[in-house]
C-alpha positions as CSV (number, residue, x, y, z in Angstrom):
1,X,116.3,116.8,258.0
2,X,115.6,113.0,258.6
3,X,112.0,112.3,259.4
4,X,110.9,108.7,260.3
5,X,108.4,107.1,257.8
6,X,104.6,106.7,258.8
7,X,105.2,102.8,258.9
8,X,108.2,103.2,261.3
9,X,106.0,105.4,263.5
10,X,103.2,102.9,263.4
11,X,105.5,100.3,264.6
12,X,106.9,102.5,267.3
13,X,103.2,103.1,268.4
14,X,102.2,99.5,268.4
15,X,105.2,98.8,270.5
16,X,104.1,101.2,273.1
17,X,100.6,99.6,273.1
18,X,102.1,96.1,273.4
19,X,103.9,97.2,276.4
20,X,101.0,97.4,278.5
21,X,100.1,94.3,280.7
22,X,97.7,94.0,283.5
23,X,99.3,94.5,287.0
24,X,102.8,95.0,285.3
25,X,102.9,98.6,284.5
26,X,106.4,100.1,283.6
27,X,105.6,103.8,283.1
28,X,102.8,106.4,283.7
29,X,100.9,105.6,280.4
30,X,100.8,101.7,281.1
31,X,99.8,102.6,284.7
32,X,96.8,104.6,283.8
33,X,95.8,102.7,280.8
34,X,92.5,101.3,282.1
35,X,91.5,104.7,283.6
36,X,92.3,106.5,280.1
37,X,90.4,103.8,278.4
38,X,87.2,104.1,280.4
39,X,87.3,107.8,280.1
40,X,87.4,107.4,276.4
41,X,84.4,105.1,276.5
42,X,82.6,108.0,278.4
43,X,83.7,110.6,276.0
44,X,85.7,112.6,278.6
45,X,89.3,112.0,277.1
46,X,89.5,114.2,274.3
47,X,93.4,113.7,274.1
48,X,95.9,111.5,272.2
49,X,99.4,110.4,273.5
50,X,102.2,110.8,271.0
51,X,105.4,109.2,272.6
52,X,105.4,110.9,276.0
53,X,103.2,114.1,275.1
54,X,99.7,114.7,275.7
55,X,97.8,116.5,272.7
56,X,94.5,117.6,272.1
57,X,92.5,115.3,269.6
58,X,90.0,117.2,267.4
59,X,87.7,114.3,266.7
60,X,87.7,113.2,270.4
61,X,87.1,116.8,271.5
62,X,84.2,117.0,269.0
63,X,82.9,113.8,270.3
64,X,83.3,115.0,274.1
65,X,81.5,118.2,273.0
66,X,78.5,116.3,271.5
67,X,78.4,114.0,274.6
68,X,78.2,117.0,277.0
69,X,75.6,118.6,274.7
70,X,73.5,115.5,274.8
71,X,73.9,115.1,278.6
72,X,72.9,118.8,279.3
73,X,69.7,118.6,277.0
74,X,69.0,114.9,278.6
75,X,69.4,116.4,282.2
76,X,67.4,119.4,281.6
77,X,64.4,117.2,280.1
78,X,64.8,114.8,283.2
79,X,64.6,117.6,285.6
80,X,61.6,119.0,283.9
81,X,59.8,115.6,284.2
82,X,60.6,115.5,287.9
83,X,60.3,119.0,289.3
84,X,57.8,120.8,286.7
85,X,55.6,118.3,284.9
86,X,55.4,115.9,287.6
87,X,55.2,112.9,285.2
88,X,58.3,111.3,286.9
89,X,57.5,111.3,290.7
90,X,59.4,110.2,293.7
91,X,57.8,108.8,297.0
92,X,57.8,111.8,299.2
93,X,59.8,114.9,299.9
94,X,63.1,112.9,301.2
95,X,63.1,110.8,298.1
96,X,62.8,113.9,295.9
97,X,65.6,115.9,297.8
98,X,67.9,112.9,297.3
99,X,67.1,112.5,293.6
100,X,67.4,116.4,293.0
101,X,70.8,116.5,294.9
102,X,72.2,113.6,293.1
103,X,71.3,114.9,289.7
104,X,72.2,118.6,290.2
105,X,75.6,117.7,291.8
106,X,76.3,115.1,289.1
107,X,75.5,117.5,286.3
108,X,77.8,120.1,288.0
109,X,80.7,117.6,288.0
110,X,80.0,116.7,284.4
111,X,80.0,120.3,283.2
112,X,83.1,121.3,285.2
113,X,84.8,118.1,283.9
114,X,84.3,119.3,280.3
115,X,85.4,122.9,281.2
116,X,88.5,122.0,282.7
117,X,89.6,119.6,279.8
118,X,92.5,121.7,278.8
119,X,93.6,122.1,282.5
120,X,93.5,118.4,283.0
121,X,95.6,117.7,279.9
122,X,98.4,120.0,281.2
123,X,98.1,118.2,284.7
124,X,98.5,114.7,283.1
125,X,101.5,115.9,281.1
126,X,103.1,117.5,284.2
127,X,102.5,114.3,286.2
128,X,103.9,112.2,283.3
129,X,107.1,114.3,283.3
130,X,107.5,114.4,287.0
131,X,107.0,110.5,287.5
132,X,109.3,109.7,284.6
133,X,112.3,109.1,286.8
134,X,110.5,106.6,289.1
135,X,111.8,102.7,288.4
136,X,109.7,100.3,286.6
137,X,109.4,98.4,289.8
138,X,107.5,101.2,291.4
139,X,104.9,101.4,288.6
140,X,104.4,97.6,288.8
141,X,103.7,97.9,292.5
142,X,101.3,100.8,291.9
143,X,99.5,98.9,289.2
144,X,98.4,96.1,291.5
145,X,96.1,98.5,293.4
146,X,95.3,101.1,290.5
147,X,94.4,98.6,287.8
148,X,92.3,96.5,290.2
149,X,90.3,99.2,291.4
150,X,89.8,101.0,288.2
151,X,88.7,97.6,286.4
152,X,86.9,96.1,289.2
153,X,84.9,99.5,290.0
154,X,84.2,100.1,286.3
155,X,82.8,96.5,285.8
156,X,81.0,96.8,289.2
157,X,79.1,99.7,288.1
158,X,78.5,98.4,284.4
159,X,76.9,95.5,286.2
160,X,74.2,97.8,287.5
161,X,73.1,98.6,283.9
162,X,70.8,95.6,283.8
163,X,68.8,97.1,286.6
164,X,67.9,100.2,284.4
165,X,65.1,98.0,282.7
166,X,61.7,99.2,283.8
167,X,58.3,98.9,282.3
168,X,57.9,102.7,282.6
169,X,60.2,104.5,279.8
170,X,60.7,107.5,282.0
171,X,62.1,105.3,284.7
172,X,64.5,103.9,282.1
173,X,65.7,107.2,281.2
174,X,66.2,108.6,284.6
175,X,68.2,105.4,285.4
176,X,70.5,105.7,282.5
177,X,71.2,109.4,283.3
178,X,72.1,108.4,286.8
179,X,74.2,105.5,285.7
180,X,76.1,107.7,283.3
181,X,76.7,110.3,286.2
182,X,77.8,107.6,288.5
183,X,80.3,106.2,286.0
184,X,81.8,109.8,285.2
185,X,82.0,110.7,288.8
186,X,83.8,107.4,289.6
187,X,86.3,108.0,286.7
188,X,87.1,111.4,287.8
189,X,87.6,110.4,291.3
190,X,89.8,107.4,290.4
191,X,91.9,109.8,288.1
192,X,92.4,112.0,291.1
193,X,93.3,109.2,293.3
194,X,95.7,107.6,290.8
195,X,97.5,110.9,290.4
196,X,97.9,111.2,294.2
197,X,99.4,107.8,294.4
198,X,101.8,108.6,291.6
199,X,102.9,111.9,293.4
200,X,103.1,110.0,296.7
201,X,105.7,107.6,295.0
202,X,107.6,110.6,293.9
203,X,107.8,111.9,297.4
204,X,108.9,108.6,298.6
205,X,111.8,108.6,295.9
206,X,112.8,111.9,297.0
207,X,112.9,110.8,300.7
208,X,114.7,107.6,299.8
209,X,117.4,109.8,298.1
210,X,117.5,112.1,301.1
211,X,118.0,109.0,303.4
212,X,120.9,108.0,301.4
213,X,122.5,111.4,301.6
214,X,122.0,111.3,305.4
215,X,123.8,108.1,305.6
216,X,126.8,109.7,303.6
217,X,126.8,112.5,306.1
218,X,126.7,110.2,309.2
219,X,129.1,107.6,308.0
220,X,132.2,109.9,308.1
221,X,135.8,109.0,307.4
222,X,138.6,108.8,309.9
223,X,139.9,112.1,311.4
224,X,143.1,112.2,309.4
225,X,141.4,111.7,306.2
226,X,138.4,113.8,306.9
227,X,139.6,117.2,305.4
228,X,140.6,115.5,302.0
229,X,137.4,113.6,302.0
230,X,135.3,116.7,302.8
231,X,136.8,118.4,299.7
232,X,136.1,115.6,297.5
233,X,132.6,114.7,298.9
234,X,131.0,118.1,299.4
235,X,130.4,119.2,295.7
236,X,128.7,115.8,295.2
237,X,126.5,116.2,298.1
238,X,125.8,119.8,297.4
239,X,124.8,118.9,293.7
240,X,122.6,116.2,295.0
241,X,120.8,118.4,297.5
242,X,120.2,121.1,294.8
243,X,118.8,118.5,292.6
244,X,116.5,117.1,295.2
245,X,115.3,120.6,296.1
246,X,114.3,121.3,292.4
247,X,112.7,117.9,292.1
248,X,110.7,118.5,295.4
249,X,109.6,121.9,294.2
250,X,108.4,120.4,291.0
251,X,106.5,117.7,292.8
252,X,104.9,120.0,295.5
253,X,103.9,122.5,292.7
254,X,102.3,119.7,290.9
255,X,100.2,118.6,294.0
256,X,99.1,122.0,294.3
257,X,98.1,122.2,290.6
258,X,96.2,118.9,291.1
259,X,94.3,120.3,294.0
260,X,93.3,123.4,292.2
261,X,92.2,121.6,289.1
262,X,90.1,119.0,291.1
263,X,88.8,121.1,294.1
264,X,85.3,121.8,292.7
265,X,84.8,118.2,291.5
266,X,86.1,117.0,294.8
267,X,83.9,119.1,297.0
268,X,80.8,118.2,294.8
269,X,81.7,114.5,295.2
270,X,82.1,114.6,299.0
271,X,78.7,116.4,299.3
272,X,77.2,114.0,296.9
273,X,78.6,110.9,298.8
274,X,77.6,112.0,302.3
275,X,74.2,113.0,301.2
276,X,73.7,109.7,299.5
277,X,75.0,107.7,302.5
278,X,72.8,109.8,304.7
279,X,69.7,109.5,302.7
280,X,70.2,105.8,302.3
281,X,70.6,105.1,306.1
282,X,67.7,107.2,306.9
283,X,65.3,105.3,304.4
284,X,66.8,102.0,305.8
285,X,66.3,102.9,309.4
286,X,62.6,104.2,308.7
287,X,61.5,101.0,306.9
288,X,63.1,98.9,309.5
289,X,61.7,100.6,312.3
290,X,58.3,101.8,311.2
291,X,57.9,99.5,308.2
292,X,57.3,102.6,306.0
293,X,58.9,102.8,302.6
294,X,60.1,106.3,301.8
295,X,61.8,105.4,298.5
296,X,60.9,103.3,295.4
297,X,64.0,101.0,294.8
298,X,62.8,100.6,291.2
299,X,63.7,104.0,290.5
300,X,67.4,103.3,291.7
301,X,70.2,101.8,289.5
302,X,71.4,99.6,292.5
303,X,70.9,96.0,293.0
304,X,70.1,95.5,296.7
305,X,69.7,99.4,297.1
306,X,70.7,100.0,300.7
307,X,73.6,97.5,300.9
308,X,75.1,98.2,297.5
309,X,74.9,101.9,297.7
310,X,76.3,102.6,301.1
311,X,79.1,100.0,300.5
312,X,80.0,101.6,297.2
313,X,80.3,105.1,298.3
314,X,81.8,104.2,301.7
315,X,84.5,102.2,299.9
316,X,85.3,104.9,297.3
317,X,85.6,107.8,299.9
318,X,87.7,105.5,302.3
319,X,90.2,104.8,299.3
320,X,90.7,108.4,298.4
321,X,91.0,109.3,302.0
322,X,93.6,106.8,302.4
323,X,95.5,107.9,299.4
324,X,95.5,111.4,300.4
325,X,96.6,110.5,304.1
326,X,99.4,108.2,303.0
327,X,100.7,110.9,300.5
328,X,100.5,113.6,303.2
329,X,102.6,111.2,305.4
330,X,105.2,110.7,302.8
331,X,105.5,114.3,302.2
332,X,106.0,114.9,306.0
333,X,108.5,112.2,306.2
334,X,110.7,114.5,304.0
335,X,110.7,117.2,306.5
336,X,111.8,114.7,309.2
337,X,114.6,113.6,307.0
338,X,115.9,117.1,306.3
339,X,116.1,117.8,310.2
340,X,118.2,114.6,310.5
341,X,120.6,115.8,307.9
342,X,120.8,119.1,309.7
343,X,121.4,117.5,313.1
344,X,124.1,114.9,311.8
345,X,126.3,117.2,309.9
346,X,128.8,119.8,311.0
347,X,129.7,120.9,307.5
348,X,128.6,124.5,307.0
349,X,128.1,124.4,303.4
350,X,125.8,121.4,303.6
351,X,123.9,122.9,306.6
352,X,123.4,126.2,304.6
353,X,122.2,124.4,301.5
354,X,119.8,122.3,303.6
355,X,118.5,125.3,305.4
356,X,118.0,127.3,302.4
357,X,115.9,124.4,300.9
358,X,113.5,124.3,303.7
359,X,111.8,121.3,302.1
360,X,109.2,120.9,304.9
361,X,107.7,124.3,304.1
362,X,106.7,123.2,300.7
363,X,104.6,120.4,301.9
364,X,101.0,120.4,300.7
365,X,98.2,118.4,302.3
366,X,95.8,117.0,299.7
367,X,92.4,118.2,299.1
368,X,90.4,115.6,301.0
369,X,92.5,116.2,304.0
370,X,91.9,119.9,303.7
371,X,88.2,119.4,303.5
372,X,88.0,117.2,306.5
């Protein structure tokens, strides 16, 4: 059996790497490249990609395990210093509640991220397979948003690292812990949003194909040729409908898989986001109205704490909700198109096939919509 040499394989891999260009993605791998790269930096991407297949990487998995162990020990030590020894103190009960809420929820998300490593790899493989039929133009259009938000968001958060410096070494340690949590949660949220955007594009492609079939049904031939035309056309239309039905079921199942895998992380992220925004607004209002400072901004990782933290969390949650809402709308459009096909055809075979598909019954609402 012929086996390509390692030199040839190396050249093939280098070609794949060279294919990536900023804002000019051509496939799922080049679209997700910045997100995958930042996940590798954080030690939460224990995979390797061979051709179009995700595989577990033993060295990266060991690294990920070491990172999560160090994180857990580090986190327990910080919580001990805050809640038991009292050597690391917050300015009052509200600030202590905010800190504990953030650290506990962030630690929960980190541990869940590690536990679901295998499930997440299967999800990424499924999304890659499902999106393989999307044209390069669609990926390039998606990359303008996905590359921009992934890169800008990561650089923005890394830019807060300089604010971790403090004369108290315990403050430095707690800030580093908080910054890692913030980066990890951001990457998981962006990974979810990226998958939603890709699946939204898949729904749009299906709807466009259905619309083309609808035009074929509406634009009928003259009456004298209709019978011959139907005999030639119907097999093609029925084959297309069956293919679209199968593709829609696969995409819908992938949406459900995405929601199941990310449900715990999304729920914790939502609670963390609204808790942080609520506490930040509360601290700001009290300080502005009463002149009383309830939080020590020196213990926060943010420059200009009130403005930066509220703007960051509000923007992030708005982007994810936007992606989910527009994805849901694209899925709902398929049901509308199916109804139009049913209304505009008198062919019994086509009507039966469309009625059996019931595509609109397989529409799933994304997780953020369900939570709201």
